[in-house]
N, C-alpha and C positions, 0 to 999 in steps of 0.2 A: 401265706400260711400252707401246705400242700395235705389234702384228703383222699386218700384211701381207703376204698371201700376194695370189700371180699365179696363174694357167694354170699357167707350168711349171713353181714353187715347188708345189705340189697336184699336178701329175701324177708329180714327182719323187720327192713322200712317199706320195705310195698307190704305186710303182712301189719303193719300199721296203718297202716296209707288205706285200706283196706277195706279193715273193722268200721261193723257198722254198714259197709257197702253189701248189695246181693253177692258177689263177686269173688265172696271171702271163699279163702279155697278149692277155687276153679284152678282149673292147669288154665297154659296157652297155647297152643299146638297153631302151629303153622309151617306152608309147605307153598312157595314161593307167593300168589297174593293173596290164599285163600288163609282165611286163620277161624279158631272157634274157641270159645272159653267152653268148657267143661267140667267140672268137677271125674277125675280121673286117677284120682290117686291110689295107688294102690295097684294098679294097672300097667306088664310091663310095654315098654316102646313097642315090642313082637306085636303086642292086641291088638295097643295102638296103631301101628302102621296096617295090621287085617283088619279093623275095623273104620277106620278113615280113608283105605288109600286109596276110594272112590267120588266121598263125595270131598273128598281135598284133593285129590288128582299128587295125588302123592309117591314120587319116581321111585321105583323099586332099589335102585342107585339111587340114591338117596342114603346120607350119614344124619343118623340124628345128635341133636346137639341140645341136649337140655343144660338153663341156665350160662350155657356161651361153652361148653365145657362139651366135648365127641364124648359120647358114652355106646356102650356098648344094646342088642337086640334084649339083652337081661334085664335092663335097666328097670329098674321099679320105680314109677310117678310117686314123689312126696306132694304135699298141698302145697298150693301157688307153685311150684316145680315149672318152666316155660322151656314146653320140644318143641324143636323146627325144624329138619328134616331140609339137609341143606345136597348139593349137588357142587361141584368140584370148580372154582371156578372156569369159566370158558366153555360148560357143557352147555351147547343148544337142549332145547324142549322143556 
């Protein structure tokens, strides 16, 4: 039996698992080895980058990826979105 998980189903599963836990509706922000769990729903990727560029050491050339899909700087985070700032493979720094 093959199980096909879509972005929506993964978010629903994650929400169900997190119900009753203090981290419900939190966003996970990742930049390299640095991570932060915070409620940033309603914030644009650009504003998150601006707020957290120093604390999370976010490279200005990194691309924003939300829930596994590359997005623009104008993308507005929703509850439980995971935002990762990634650099192209092979880049140093």
